PDB file of N, CA, C and O in Angstrom:
ATOM      1  N   UNK A   1       9.155 -46.163 -46.776  1.00  0.00           N
ATOM      2  CA  UNK A   1      10.149 -45.154 -46.539  1.00  0.00           C
ATOM      3  C   UNK A   1      10.662 -44.659 -47.893  1.00  0.00           C
ATOM      4  O   UNK A   1      11.042 -45.450 -48.756  1.00  0.00           O
ATOM      5  N   UNK A   2      10.664 -43.349 -48.057  1.00  0.00           N
ATOM      6  CA  UNK A   2      11.136 -42.734 -49.299  1.00  0.00           C
ATOM      7  C   UNK A   2      12.190 -41.676 -48.996  1.00  0.00           C
ATOM      8  O   UNK A   2      12.375 -41.258 -47.853  1.00  0.00           O
ATOM      9  N   UNK A   3      12.856 -41.270 -50.029  1.00  0.00           N
ATOM     10  CA  UNK A   3      13.857 -40.215 -49.900  1.00  0.00           C
ATOM     11  C   UNK A   3      13.184 -38.881 -49.582  1.00  0.00           C
ATOM     12  O   UNK A   3      12.042 -38.627 -49.966  1.00  0.00           O
ATOM     13  N   UNK A   4      13.922 -38.051 -48.878  1.00  0.00           N
ATOM     14  CA  UNK A   4      13.514 -36.675 -48.631  1.00  0.00           C
ATOM     15  C   UNK A   4      14.710 -35.800 -48.976  1.00  0.00           C
ATOM     16  O   UNK A   4      15.818 -36.034 -48.493  1.00  0.00           O
ATOM     17  N   UNK A   5      14.489 -34.816 -49.791  1.00  0.00           N
ATOM     18  CA  UNK A   5      15.570 -33.912 -50.182  1.00  0.00           C
ATOM     19  C   UNK A   5      15.448 -32.607 -49.413  1.00  0.00           C
ATOM     20  O   UNK A   5      14.347 -32.105 -49.189  1.00  0.00           O
ATOM     21  N   UNK A   6      16.585 -32.066 -49.011  1.00  0.00           N
ATOM     22  CA  UNK A   6      16.642 -30.781 -48.315  1.00  0.00           C
ATOM     23  C   UNK A   6      17.474 -29.832 -49.163  1.00  0.00           C
ATOM     24  O   UNK A   6      18.631 -30.110 -49.480  1.00  0.00           O
ATOM     25  N   UNK A   7      16.878 -28.729 -49.518  1.00  0.00           N
ATOM     26  CA  UNK A   7      17.563 -27.722 -50.326  1.00  0.00           C
ATOM     27  C   UNK A   7      18.157 -26.682 -49.378  1.00  0.00           C
ATOM     28  O   UNK A   7      17.435 -25.858 -48.817  1.00  0.00           O
ATOM     29  N   UNK A   8      19.457 -26.728 -49.208  1.00  0.00           N
ATOM     30  CA  UNK A   8      20.157 -25.801 -48.320  1.00  0.00           C
ATOM     31  C   UNK A   8      20.941 -24.779 -49.123  1.00  0.00           C
ATOM     32  O   UNK A   8      21.457 -25.076 -50.200  1.00  0.00           O
ATOM     33  N   UNK A   9      21.022 -23.596 -48.594  1.00  0.00           N
ATOM     34  CA  UNK A   9      21.913 -22.560 -49.103  1.00  0.00           C
ATOM     35  C   UNK A   9      21.643 -22.148 -50.547  1.00  0.00           C
ATOM     36  O   UNK A   9      22.578 -21.902 -51.309  1.00  0.00           O
ATOM     37  N   UNK A  10      20.381 -22.072 -50.920  1.00  0.00           N
ATOM     38  CA  UNK A  10      20.058 -21.522 -52.236  1.00  0.00           C
ATOM     39  C   UNK A  10      20.297 -20.021 -52.175  1.00  0.00           C
ATOM     40  O   UNK A  10      19.695 -19.317 -51.365  1.00  0.00           O
ATOM     41  N   UNK A  11      21.156 -19.555 -53.014  1.00  0.00           N
ATOM     42  CA  UNK A  11      21.510 -18.137 -53.009  1.00  0.00           C
ATOM     43  C   UNK A  11      21.734 -17.685 -54.448  1.00  0.00           C
ATOM     44  O   UNK A  11      22.432 -18.343 -55.219  1.00  0.00           O
ATOM     45  N   UNK A  12      21.139 -16.573 -54.788  1.00  0.00           N
ATOM     46  CA  UNK A  12      21.322 -15.998 -56.118  1.00  0.00           C
ATOM     47  C   UNK A  12      22.013 -14.647 -55.932  1.00  0.00           C
ATOM     48  O   UNK A  12      21.548 -13.799 -55.171  1.00  0.00           O
ATOM     49  N   UNK A  13      23.122 -14.463 -56.633  1.00  0.00           N
ATOM     50  CA  UNK A  13      23.845 -13.192 -56.544  1.00  0.00           C
ATOM     51  C   UNK A  13      22.924 -12.032 -56.914  1.00  0.00           C
ATOM     52  O   UNK A  13      22.042 -12.154 -57.764  1.00  0.00           O
ATOM     53  N   UNK A  14      23.155 -10.927 -56.258  1.00  0.00           N
ATOM     54  CA  UNK A  14      22.271  -9.769 -56.398  1.00  0.00           C
ATOM     55  C   UNK A  14      22.014  -9.375 -57.852  1.00  0.00           C
ATOM     56  O   UNK A  14      20.886  -9.042 -58.218  1.00  0.00           O
ATOM     57  N   UNK A  15      23.055  -9.414 -58.677  1.00  0.00           N
ATOM     58  CA  UNK A  15      22.887  -8.965 -60.070  1.00  0.00           C
ATOM     59  C   UNK A  15      22.030  -9.923 -60.915  1.00  0.00           C
ATOM     60  O   UNK A  15      21.622  -9.570 -62.021  1.00  0.00           O
ATOM     61  N   UNK A  16      21.758 -11.123 -60.404  1.00  0.00           N
ATOM     62  CA  UNK A  16      20.941 -12.092 -61.143  1.00  0.00           C
ATOM     63  C   UNK A  16      19.542 -12.259 -60.553  1.00  0.00           C
ATOM     64  O   UNK A  16      18.737 -13.030 -61.075  1.00  0.00           O
ATOM     65  N   UNK A  17      19.255 -11.550 -59.483  1.00  0.00           N
ATOM     66  CA  UNK A  17      17.932 -11.663 -58.864  1.00  0.00           C
ATOM     67  C   UNK A  17      16.876 -11.028 -59.751  1.00  0.00           C
ATOM     68  O   UNK A  17      17.155 -10.140 -60.557  1.00  0.00           O
ATOM     69  N   UNK A  18      15.651 -11.516 -59.574  1.00  0.00           N
ATOM     70  CA  UNK A  18      14.484 -11.049 -60.332  1.00  0.00           C
ATOM     71  C   UNK A  18      14.611 -11.343 -61.817  1.00  0.00           C
ATOM     72  O   UNK A  18      14.004 -10.665 -62.645  1.00  0.00           O
ATOM     73  N   UNK A  19      15.407 -12.363 -62.154  1.00  0.00           N
ATOM     74  CA  UNK A  19      15.566 -12.754 -63.556  1.00  0.00           C
ATOM     75  C   UNK A  19      15.020 -14.163 -63.797  1.00  0.00           C
ATOM     76  O   UNK A  19      15.081 -14.672 -64.916  1.00  0.00           O
ATOM     77  N   UNK A  20      14.487 -14.790 -62.746  1.00  0.00           N
ATOM     78  CA  UNK A  20      13.948 -16.139 -62.887  1.00  0.00           C
ATOM     79  C   UNK A  20      14.930 -17.241 -62.529  1.00  0.00           C
ATOM     80  O   UNK A  20      14.587 -18.422 -62.594  1.00  0.00           O
ATOM     81  N   UNK A  21      16.147 -16.869 -62.153  1.00  0.00           N
ATOM     82  CA  UNK A  21      17.168 -17.878 -61.842  1.00  0.00           C
ATOM     83  C   UNK A  21      16.755 -18.727 -60.648  1.00  0.00           C
ATOM     84  O   UNK A  21      16.858 -19.953 -60.707  1.00  0.00           O
ATOM     85  N   UNK A  22      16.290 -18.108 -59.567  1.00  0.00           N
ATOM     86  CA  UNK A  22      15.897 -18.860 -58.369  1.00  0.00           C
ATOM     87  C   UNK A  22      14.771 -19.835 -58.701  1.00  0.00           C
ATOM     88  O   UNK A  22      14.805 -20.992 -58.282  1.00  0.00           O
ATOM     89  N   UNK A  23      13.785 -19.374 -59.444  1.00  0.00           N
ATOM     90  CA  UNK A  23      12.669 -20.238 -59.819  1.00  0.00           C
ATOM     91  C   UNK A  23      13.152 -21.418 -60.652  1.00  0.00           C
ATOM     92  O   UNK A  23      12.684 -22.540 -60.463  1.00  0.00           O
ATOM     93  N   UNK A  24      14.081 -21.178 -61.569  1.00  0.00           N
ATOM     94  CA  UNK A  24      14.627 -22.268 -62.386  1.00  0.00           C
ATOM     95  C   UNK A  24      15.391 -23.274 -61.532  1.00  0.00           C
ATOM     96  O   UNK A  24      15.262 -24.482 -61.731  1.00  0.00           O
ATOM     97  N   UNK A  25      16.188 -22.780 -60.579  1.00  0.00           N
ATOM     98  CA  UNK A  25      16.938 -23.681 -59.700  1.00  0.00           C
ATOM     99  C   UNK A  25      15.996 -24.547 -58.861  1.00  0.00           C
ATOM    100  O   UNK A  25      16.224 -25.745 -58.695  1.00  0.00           O
ATOM    101  N   UNK A  26      14.949 -23.932 -58.341  1.00  0.00           N
ATOM    102  CA  UNK A  26      13.987 -24.690 -57.539  1.00  0.00           C
ATOM    103  C   UNK A  26      13.245 -25.694 -58.417  1.00  0.00           C
ATOM    104  O   UNK A  26      13.036 -26.835 -58.007  1.00  0.00           O
ATOM    105  N   UNK A  27      12.849 -25.285 -59.606  1.00  0.00           N
ATOM    106  CA  UNK A  27      12.149 -26.195 -60.514  1.00  0.00           C
ATOM    107  C   UNK A  27      13.022 -27.398 -60.860  1.00  0.00           C
ATOM    108  O   UNK A  27      12.533 -28.527 -60.895  1.00  0.00           O
ATOM    109  N   UNK A  28      14.302 -27.167 -61.115  1.00  0.00           N
ATOM    110  CA  UNK A  28      15.224 -28.286 -61.381  1.00  0.00           C
ATOM    111  C   UNK A  28      15.365 -29.185 -60.158  1.00  0.00           C
ATOM    112  O   UNK A  28      15.492 -30.403 -60.290  1.00  0.00           O
ATOM    113  N   UNK A  29      15.344 -28.588 -58.973  1.00  0.00           N
ATOM    114  CA  UNK A  29      15.394 -29.382 -57.741  1.00  0.00           C
ATOM    115  C   UNK A  29      14.157 -30.262 -57.608  1.00  0.00           C
ATOM    116  O   UNK A  29      14.256 -31.428 -57.228  1.00  0.00           O
ATOM    117  N   UNK A  30      13.005 -29.706 -57.920  1.00  0.00           N
ATOM    118  CA  UNK A  30      11.751 -30.479 -57.879  1.00  0.00           C
ATOM    119  C   UNK A  30      11.810 -31.632 -58.879  1.00  0.00           C
ATOM    120  O   UNK A  30      11.407 -32.752 -58.566  1.00  0.00           O
ATOM    121  N   UNK A  31      12.308 -31.357 -60.068  1.00  0.00           N
ATOM    122  CA  UNK A  31      12.428 -32.411 -61.082  1.00  0.00           C
ATOM    123  C   UNK A  31      13.383 -33.513 -60.627  1.00  0.00           C
ATOM    124  O   UNK A  31      13.110 -34.693 -60.845  1.00  0.00           O
ATOM    125  N   UNK A  32      14.497 -33.142 -60.000  1.00  0.00           N
ATOM    126  CA  UNK A  32      15.426 -34.140 -59.462  1.00  0.00           C
ATOM    127  C   UNK A  32      14.738 -35.000 -58.408  1.00  0.00           C
ATOM    128  O   UNK A  32      14.916 -36.218 -58.379  1.00  0.00           O
ATOM    129  N   UNK A  33      13.956 -34.367 -57.550  1.00  0.00           N
ATOM    130  CA  UNK A  33      13.216 -35.120 -56.527  1.00  0.00           C
ATOM    131  C   UNK A  33      12.243 -36.109 -57.173  1.00  0.00           C
ATOM    132  O   UNK A  33      12.155 -37.265 -56.758  1.00  0.00           O
ATOM    133  N   UNK A  34      11.526 -35.651 -58.178  1.00  0.00           N
ATOM    134  CA  UNK A  34      10.601 -36.547 -58.884  1.00  0.00           C
ATOM    135  C   UNK A  34      11.351 -37.693 -59.554  1.00  0.00           C
ATOM    136  O   UNK A  34      10.923 -38.845 -59.490  1.00  0.00           O
ATOM    137  N   UNK A  35      12.464 -37.374 -60.193  1.00  0.00           N
ATOM    138  CA  UNK A  35      13.240 -38.392 -60.911  1.00  0.00           C
ATOM    139  C   UNK A  35      13.835 -39.442 -59.984  1.00  0.00           C
ATOM    140  O   UNK A  35      14.077 -40.574 -60.401  1.00  0.00           O
ATOM    141  N   UNK A  36      14.072 -39.073 -58.729  1.00  0.00           N
ATOM    142  CA  UNK A  36      14.684 -40.015 -57.783  1.00  0.00           C
ATOM    143  C   UNK A  36      13.662 -40.643 -56.842  1.00  0.00           C
ATOM    144  O   UNK A  36      14.033 -41.369 -55.920  1.00  0.00           O
ATOM    145  N   UNK A  37      12.383 -40.372 -57.068  1.00  0.00           N
ATOM    146  CA  UNK A  37      11.334 -40.995 -56.274  1.00  0.00           C
ATOM    147  C   UNK A  37      11.219 -40.462 -54.855  1.00  0.00           C
ATOM    148  O   UNK A  37      10.781 -41.178 -53.954  1.00  0.00           O
ATOM    149  N   UNK A  38      11.610 -39.214 -54.652  1.00  0.00           N
ATOM    150  CA  UNK A  38      11.545 -38.627 -53.311  1.00  0.00           C
ATOM    151  C   UNK A  38      10.099 -38.349 -52.907  1.00  0.00           C
ATOM    152  O   UNK A  38       9.231 -38.146 -53.756  1.00  0.00           O
ATOM    153  N   UNK A  39       9.858 -38.346 -51.607  1.00  0.00           N
ATOM    154  CA  UNK A  39       8.528 -38.042 -51.080  1.00  0.00           C
ATOM    155  C   UNK A  39       8.304 -36.539 -50.982  1.00  0.00           C
ATOM    156  O   UNK A  39       7.203 -36.053 -51.239  1.00  0.00           O
ATOM    157  N   UNK A  40       9.352 -35.801 -50.608  1.00  0.00           N
ATOM    158  CA  UNK A  40       9.199 -34.354 -50.514  1.00  0.00           C
ATOM    159  C   UNK A  40      10.541 -33.643 -50.624  1.00  0.00           C
ATOM    160  O   UNK A  40      11.608 -34.246 -50.504  1.00  0.00           O
ATOM    161  N   UNK A  41      10.443 -32.336 -50.857  1.00  0.00           N
ATOM    162  CA  UNK A  41      11.582 -31.422 -50.903  1.00  0.00           C
ATOM    163  C   UNK A  41      11.345 -30.377 -49.824  1.00  0.00           C
ATOM    164  O   UNK A  41      10.281 -29.760 -49.769  1.00  0.00           O
ATOM    165  N   UNK A  42      12.330 -30.182 -48.977  1.00  0.00           N
ATOM    166  CA  UNK A  42      12.214 -29.238 -47.875  1.00  0.00           C
ATOM    167  C   UNK A  42      13.239 -28.125 -48.040  1.00  0.00           C
ATOM    168  O   UNK A  42      14.341 -28.351 -48.540  1.00  0.00           O
ATOM    169  N   UNK A  43      12.868 -26.928 -47.617  1.00  0.00           N
ATOM    170  CA  UNK A  43      13.801 -25.809 -47.618  1.00  0.00           C
ATOM    171  C   UNK A  43      13.433 -24.865 -46.495  1.00  0.00           C
ATOM    172  O   UNK A  43      12.330 -24.932 -45.952  1.00  0.00           O
ATOM    173  N   UNK A  44      14.351 -23.989 -46.147  1.00  0.00           N
ATOM    174  CA  UNK A  44      14.126 -22.991 -45.112  1.00  0.00           C
ATOM    175  C   UNK A  44      14.609 -21.639 -45.607  1.00  0.00           C
ATOM    176  O   UNK A  44      15.460 -21.551 -46.492  1.00  0.00           O
ATOM    177  N   UNK A  45      14.054 -20.590 -45.022  1.00  0.00           N
ATOM    178  CA  UNK A  45      14.523 -19.241 -45.293  1.00  0.00           C
ATOM    179  C   UNK A  45      14.318 -18.402 -44.042  1.00  0.00           C
ATOM    180  O   UNK A  45      13.585 -18.796 -43.135  1.00  0.00           O
ATOM    181  N   UNK A  46      14.957 -17.265 -43.997  1.00  0.00           N
ATOM    182  CA  UNK A  46      14.801 -16.368 -42.855  1.00  0.00           C
ATOM    183  C   UNK A  46      13.373 -15.831 -42.795  1.00  0.00           C
ATOM    184  O   UNK A  46      12.726 -15.631 -43.822  1.00  0.00           O
ATOM    185  N   UNK A  47      12.904 -15.605 -41.593  1.00  0.00           N
ATOM    186  CA  UNK A  47      11.555 -15.061 -41.400  1.00  0.00           C
ATOM    187  C   UNK A  47      11.412 -13.690 -42.053  1.00  0.00           C
ATOM    188  O   UNK A  47      10.302 -13.271 -42.381  1.00  0.00           O
ATOM    189  N   UNK A  48      12.515 -13.002 -42.242  1.00  0.00           N
ATOM    190  CA  UNK A  48      12.487 -11.663 -42.844  1.00  0.00           C
ATOM    191  C   UNK A  48      12.605 -11.682 -44.363  1.00  0.00           C
ATOM    192  O   UNK A  48      12.456 -10.641 -45.004  1.00  0.00           O
ATOM    193  N   UNK A  49      12.871 -12.847 -44.950  1.00  0.00           N
ATOM    194  CA  UNK A  49      13.069 -12.941 -46.401  1.00  0.00           C
ATOM    195  C   UNK A  49      11.723 -13.156 -47.098  1.00  0.00           C
ATOM    196  O   UNK A  49      11.406 -14.255 -47.552  1.00  0.00           O
ATOM    197  N   UNK A  50      10.959 -12.096 -47.166  1.00  0.00           N
ATOM    198  CA  UNK A  50       9.600 -12.152 -47.719  1.00  0.00           C
ATOM    199  C   UNK A  50       9.609 -12.498 -49.206  1.00  0.00           C
ATOM    200  O   UNK A  50       8.733 -13.226 -49.671  1.00  0.00           O
ATOM    201  N   UNK A  51      10.574 -11.993 -49.950  1.00  0.00           N
ATOM    202  CA  UNK A  51      10.633 -12.283 -51.391  1.00  0.00           C
ATOM    203  C   UNK A  51      10.790 -13.780 -51.631  1.00  0.00           C
ATOM    204  O   UNK A  51      10.106 -14.343 -52.486  1.00  0.00           O
ATOM    205  N   UNK A  52      11.681 -14.428 -50.889  1.00  0.00           N
ATOM    206  CA  UNK A  52      11.864 -15.873 -51.036  1.00  0.00           C
ATOM    207  C   UNK A  52      10.593 -16.608 -50.627  1.00  0.00           C
ATOM    208  O   UNK A  52      10.168 -17.546 -51.302  1.00  0.00           O
ATOM    209  N   UNK A  53       9.991 -16.185 -49.531  1.00  0.00           N
ATOM    210  CA  UNK A  53       8.757 -16.837 -49.071  1.00  0.00           C
ATOM    211  C   UNK A  53       7.666 -16.751 -50.123  1.00  0.00           C
ATOM    212  O   UNK A  53       6.948 -17.724 -50.359  1.00  0.00           O
ATOM    213  N   UNK A  54       7.539 -15.608 -50.748  1.00  0.00           N
ATOM    214  CA  UNK A  54       6.524 -15.437 -51.799  1.00  0.00           C
ATOM    215  C   UNK A  54       6.800 -16.348 -52.986  1.00  0.00           C
ATOM    216  O   UNK A  54       5.873 -16.921 -53.559  1.00  0.00           O
ATOM    217  N   UNK A  55       8.072 -16.485 -53.358  1.00  0.00           N
ATOM    218  CA  UNK A  55       8.423 -17.376 -54.465  1.00  0.00           C
ATOM    219  C   UNK A  55       8.088 -18.825 -54.104  1.00  0.00           C
ATOM    220  O   UNK A  55       7.506 -19.549 -54.912  1.00  0.00           O
ATOM    221  N   UNK A  56       8.454 -19.243 -52.897  1.00  0.00           N
ATOM    222  CA  UNK A  56       8.188 -20.626 -52.491  1.00  0.00           C
ATOM    223  C   UNK A  56       6.693 -20.919 -52.488  1.00  0.00           C
ATOM    224  O   UNK A  56       6.265 -21.978 -52.947  1.00  0.00           O
ATOM    225  N   UNK A  57       5.900 -19.989 -51.976  1.00  0.00           N
ATOM    226  CA  UNK A  57       4.441 -20.168 -51.971  1.00  0.00           C
ATOM    227  C   UNK A  57       3.910 -20.241 -53.399  1.00  0.00           C
ATOM    228  O   UNK A  57       3.065 -21.080 -53.712  1.00  0.00           O
ATOM    229  N   UNK A  58       4.408 -19.362 -54.260  1.00  0.00           N
ATOM    230  CA  UNK A  58       3.985 -19.334 -55.669  1.00  0.00           C
ATOM    231  C   UNK A  58       4.268 -20.671 -56.344  1.00  0.00           C
ATOM    232  O   UNK A  58       3.517 -21.105 -57.218  1.00  0.00           O
ATOM    233  N   UNK A  59       5.373 -21.330 -55.927  1.00  0.00           N
ATOM    234  CA  UNK A  59       5.765 -22.588 -56.548  1.00  0.00           C
ATOM    235  C   UNK A  59       5.120 -23.803 -55.883  1.00  0.00           C
ATOM    236  O   UNK A  59       5.390 -24.938 -56.277  1.00  0.00           O
ATOM    237  N   UNK A  60       4.267 -23.576 -54.872  1.00  0.00           N
ATOM    238  CA  UNK A  60       3.518 -24.667 -54.277  1.00  0.00           C
ATOM    239  C   UNK A  60       4.042 -25.188 -52.943  1.00  0.00           C
ATOM    240  O   UNK A  60       3.504 -26.154 -52.401  1.00  0.00           O
ATOM    241  N   UNK A  61       5.078 -24.566 -52.414  1.00  0.00           N
ATOM    242  CA  UNK A  61       5.575 -24.972 -51.102  1.00  0.00           C
ATOM    243  C   UNK A  61       4.604 -24.512 -50.029  1.00  0.00           C
ATOM    244  O   UNK A  61       3.960 -23.472 -50.167  1.00  0.00           O
ATOM    245  N   UNK A  62       4.501 -25.293 -48.958  1.00  0.00           N
ATOM    246  CA  UNK A  62       3.599 -24.983 -47.855  1.00  0.00           C
ATOM    247  C   UNK A  62       4.425 -24.787 -46.595  1.00  0.00           C
ATOM    248  O   UNK A  62       5.298 -25.597 -46.283  1.00  0.00           O
ATOM    249  N   UNK A  63       4.146 -23.703 -45.870  1.00  0.00           N
ATOM    250  CA  UNK A  63       4.839 -23.424 -44.621  1.00  0.00           C
ATOM    251  C   UNK A  63       4.384 -24.429 -43.556  1.00  0.00           C
ATOM    252  O   UNK A  63       3.193 -24.523 -43.261  1.00  0.00           O
ATOM    253  N   UNK A  64       5.320 -25.171 -42.988  1.00  0.00           N
ATOM    254  CA  UNK A  64       5.008 -26.177 -41.971  1.00  0.00           C
ATOM    255  C   UNK A  64       4.830 -25.490 -40.626  1.00  0.00           C
ATOM    256  O   UNK A  64       5.793 -25.003 -40.034  1.00  0.00           O
ATOM    257  N   UNK A  65       3.605 -25.456 -40.154  1.00  0.00           N
ATOM    258  CA  UNK A  65       3.290 -24.816 -38.880  1.00  0.00           C
ATOM    259  C   UNK A  65       3.391 -25.788 -37.700  1.00  0.00           C
ATOM    260  O   UNK A  65       3.172 -25.393 -36.555  1.00  0.00           O
ATOM    261  N   UNK A  66       3.723 -27.053 -37.971  1.00  0.00           N
ATOM    262  CA  UNK A  66       3.719 -28.086 -36.933  1.00  0.00           C
ATOM    263  C   UNK A  66       5.005 -28.157 -36.130  1.00  0.00           C
ATOM    264  O   UNK A  66       4.994 -28.637 -34.996  1.00  0.00           O
ATOM    265  N   UNK A  67       6.119 -27.687 -36.695  1.00  0.00           N
ATOM    266  CA  UNK A  67       7.408 -27.862 -36.050  1.00  0.00           C
ATOM    267  C   UNK A  67       8.135 -26.536 -35.909  1.00  0.00           C
ATOM    268  O   UNK A  67       7.990 -25.636 -36.736  1.00  0.00           O
ATOM    269  N   UNK A  68       8.907 -26.436 -34.862  1.00  0.00           N
ATOM    270  CA  UNK A  68       9.791 -25.299 -34.648  1.00  0.00           C
ATOM    271  C   UNK A  68      11.215 -25.765 -34.868  1.00  0.00           C
ATOM    272  O   UNK A  68      11.540 -26.928 -34.629  1.00  0.00           O
ATOM    273  N   UNK A  69      12.045 -24.877 -35.314  1.00  0.00           N
ATOM    274  CA  UNK A  69      13.445 -25.204 -35.563  1.00  0.00           C
ATOM    275  C   UNK A  69      14.307 -24.516 -34.500  1.00  0.00           C
ATOM    276  O   UNK A  69      14.156 -23.321 -34.250  1.00  0.00           O
ATOM    277  N   UNK A  70      15.203 -25.273 -33.884  1.00  0.00           N
ATOM    278  CA  UNK A  70      16.093 -24.733 -32.854  1.00  0.00           C
ATOM    279  C   UNK A  70      17.532 -24.958 -33.254  1.00  0.00           C
ATOM    280  O   UNK A  70      17.853 -25.956 -33.900  1.00  0.00           O
ATOM    281  N   UNK A  71      18.408 -24.031 -32.874  1.00  0.00           N
ATOM    282  CA  UNK A  71      19.829 -24.139 -33.153  1.00  0.00           C
ATOM    283  C   UNK A  71      20.605 -23.827 -31.885  1.00  0.00           C
ATOM    284  O   UNK A  71      20.254 -22.910 -31.142  1.00  0.00           O
ATOM    285  N   UNK A  72      21.660 -24.594 -31.640  1.00  0.00           N
ATOM    286  CA  UNK A  72      22.559 -24.345 -30.522  1.00  0.00           C
ATOM    287  C   UNK A  72      23.875 -23.859 -31.105  1.00  0.00           C
ATOM    288  O   UNK A  72      24.575 -24.618 -31.775  1.00  0.00           O
ATOM    289  N   UNK A  73      24.217 -22.615 -30.860  1.00  0.00           N
ATOM    290  CA  UNK A  73      25.427 -22.032 -31.408  1.00  0.00           C
ATOM    291  C   UNK A  73      26.642 -22.431 -30.566  1.00  0.00           C
ATOM    292  O   UNK A  73      26.595 -22.345 -29.339  1.00  0.00           O
ATOM    293  N   UNK A  74      27.706 -22.858 -31.201  1.00  0.00           N
ATOM    294  CA  UNK A  74      28.940 -23.228 -30.504  1.00  0.00           C
ATOM    295  C   UNK A  74      30.037 -22.234 -30.799  1.00  0.00           C
ATOM    296  O   UNK A  74      31.152 -22.380 -30.299  1.00  0.00           O
TER     297      UNK A  74
END
């Protein structure tokens, strides 16, 4: 059994987008996972957020086709 990290709520203000900030934040997250002996890093994004999806794919993340995510709104 190993640690699993979940990256929630990664958000870059509009004026800082396309400057490499998101990539740097994700890279630091990956390094933290490696430093703490984690098995994997997980994140989610909206199906419509193509720019984020492209960045995640570029950085080596793989879209998990095995599971669906459900939410119950209260």
